[in-house]
N, C-alpha and C positions, 0 to 999 in steps of 0.2 A: 593526477594522482594526490592521494592522500594517504599521509604516511606510508608512502610506498606502495600503493596499492593502488592500480588502475580501476577508475571508480566509474561506473555507467549511471544517471539518473534515469528513471524512466519514466514518464507521463502518460499515463492511459487518458485519451479525452474525446468526448462524444460530445459536439457540437458546443466548444466552448469557446468561441472565436474573441469573444469579448475579453477573456481575460489571459487565455494561453503567451501571447509575444511578450505581456507585463509577466508571468511566471518563469518564462524559459530566460528572459533577460535579467530577472533576477537571480536564478540559478547562475547562470554563469560569470555574473557580477559579481557574484559574493563568493562563488568556487570556481574560476576560470580554467582550475587543471583537471576539473571532471569533464565528462563526455554527456550528452542530454541527447535522448531519443523520444520523441512524441508519437504515441501509437495513437493514431486519429480512427477512432473505433466506426468507421460507418460513419461520418459527422455527413450533414447535409446542408451546412455552411461551410465558410473558409478556414477552418479550423489547420487545414494542413500550409495552407499558403502562408498564414501567420505565423505559423512555429517555424516554419521555413525561412522566410524573413527574417525573423529573430537570432536564428544560427542554430537552428536545433537540426538534427537528424529525423526525418518524418519517414516512417512506415504508417501506407495507409492500406486499412482493410475495406473489403470491397461492401461489406453491411457488417451491422453492429453485432458484436458476439459478448459484449458485458467487459467487465474490468476483470475479471478471470482471462478472456480468451483473449487480451489486450496485452497484459502482462505478461502471458505464457509467448507472443511474440518478441515483447522485450527482452525476455528471458531467452530465449534463443539465439538473437544479436547479442547478446553480452556473451552466451557461450562459443558461438562463433567466433568473435572477434577479442577473444580471449581475456575478458575481465576477471579481477580477482572480486570483486564487490558490484552488485547490483539493487538499486536504494527507489522505492517508488515513491513520486510526488505527485499529488492532487494539480489535477489541472485550475482548480479552481482558488487559487492561493493561499489555501488555511495552513499551510506546509510550511514553515519558514526553515529557507537552507542552510539558517547560520546551527542549527543542529546537528546538522549531518557528519560531523567531524565527529561526535560524540556518539553518534550511531558506527560510523567506521570505526574509531578506537574499540569500542565493543566489542566487536569480532575477535577481538586477538585472542580471546577465551570463549566465544560465543559462534552460534551457527546461523542463527536468526536472532535479531533486533527488534525490539518495536517499540516506535516513538507515540507513549502512553499519554493519554490527555488527562488520565484521573491518579497521576503519581504525585502530584504536589507543585506541577507548577501550570501557571495558567488559570484562568476562572472560568473554563469551560466546564457543560453541566448540561445533564441530561436529568429527565423526571417522568414520574409516570410508567406505564407497559415497557417504554425502551430502556429506559434506565433498568427494571425489574429483569428485563432479558440480559443486558449488557453484565449485570451482578450474577445471575444463573451459568452463562458462559465462561463468565472468568472465574468463576468457583469451580465448576470442571474441569476447565484446559487448565488451571495452575495446579490440579490433585493431577494429571497426567504427566505433567509437563515437572515436576516435584518443583515448581517456584511459585510466586507468589507474582499474578498476572492480574493489572485491573482494567486493561484496555484491548481485550481480543477481537475488539472489529477495528482497531486502529489499521486504516491501509497504509500507514505512515512505516516502511519496516524495509530494513537492511539484510541482506544475507550471503553467504560466503560463496566460494566458486561451488564447494561441494554440491549445494542447494541450487546455486545455479543447474548446474548439470540437471539436478533431480525436477528440477519446476520447467525448464525447458522441454523436458520429457511428458511432465504430467503436471496439471494446473487446472485444477476445477474452474468452468467457466457459468456454473449453477447459481443462484442468489446466495449471496453470504459464502459458497464454497470459495474464494479467493480469499477468505478472512477465518472462517471456522474451522474449516476442513482441514486447509494447510495445517494448522496448528495441532490438529488433532491427529494429522499423520506422520508430520516431522518430532511431536511430541513421543509417540509411540515407537517410530524406527530413533529413538535414543537421539536426536540432536541437542545441542544445547540452546535453550531459546531465553534471554532474557527483554529485559526493557528499560527504557531510558525516558524520563520525564520529560515532556516539550510540552509548550503552549501552543494552541491551536491558535488562529487569525481567524474573523470573519472572510467571508466569500468576497473575493474582487468584483464577483458578478455572479447574475443569476439569481433563483429564490429558493431557498432552504424548501425541502418538501414534508415539513413538521404538521402535524394535524393530530388528536386522541384517538381518529379513526386507522391513520398508517400506523401510528407507532403500536395501536393491538394488535395490526396483520403484522408489523414487524416482531412482536412478542411470540406470535401465534408462528410465524414462519421460522425464524430464529430456535424454537425447539423442537422442530422438523428436522430442518438443517443438523443441528447436533446430533438430533437420535442418528440419523442416517449418516454423520460422520465416525460416530463411533460401533457402527456395523460394518462400514465399509470399508475402514484404515487398518 
């Protein structure tokens, strides 16, 4: 528990065998009072075995659903086991667990807390079309949420029990739906959203998929996802 709240760390993982054991070990070492579930999203390597050996609860999906599908599985586990808080942590080691207590503290007055990369802490930076897309998304969602949000695509998030119930039954699996559509819907449902500055770290393993072409594709997809989210929410 953290500050009297039962906390579940949800780690969606797809072929992250090179880093998953270290991520689980770091979270459990830094925060021994929390529970950790790794949702193996149809991996073809030994992600599940390494996560279990490191001490995590493991839920293994039969095929790849994407981050949204994996997170919905995690939220269902949180709902069914009575957790007060659920927090997403990436399997590549970029999220520093030392910030987690701050995310939990912010839930005293809010329903959803984002670990924001562009809020004054750390040196994480993006440029070009990806940066333009992130700025557009943040401006629109800040307007909907009636608060300034600088990193609406961050996957490092904490939510309270009421949103755990919502996300266990509804959580989009489409590309960027787990970040953008979730924020649009929760903002329109009048849930309180805020952000906490966090420093993002380099990946423990793997190669980031950054290129000018992929950044341009990201820009186009982000615009489409935002438009659909505004229509559907």
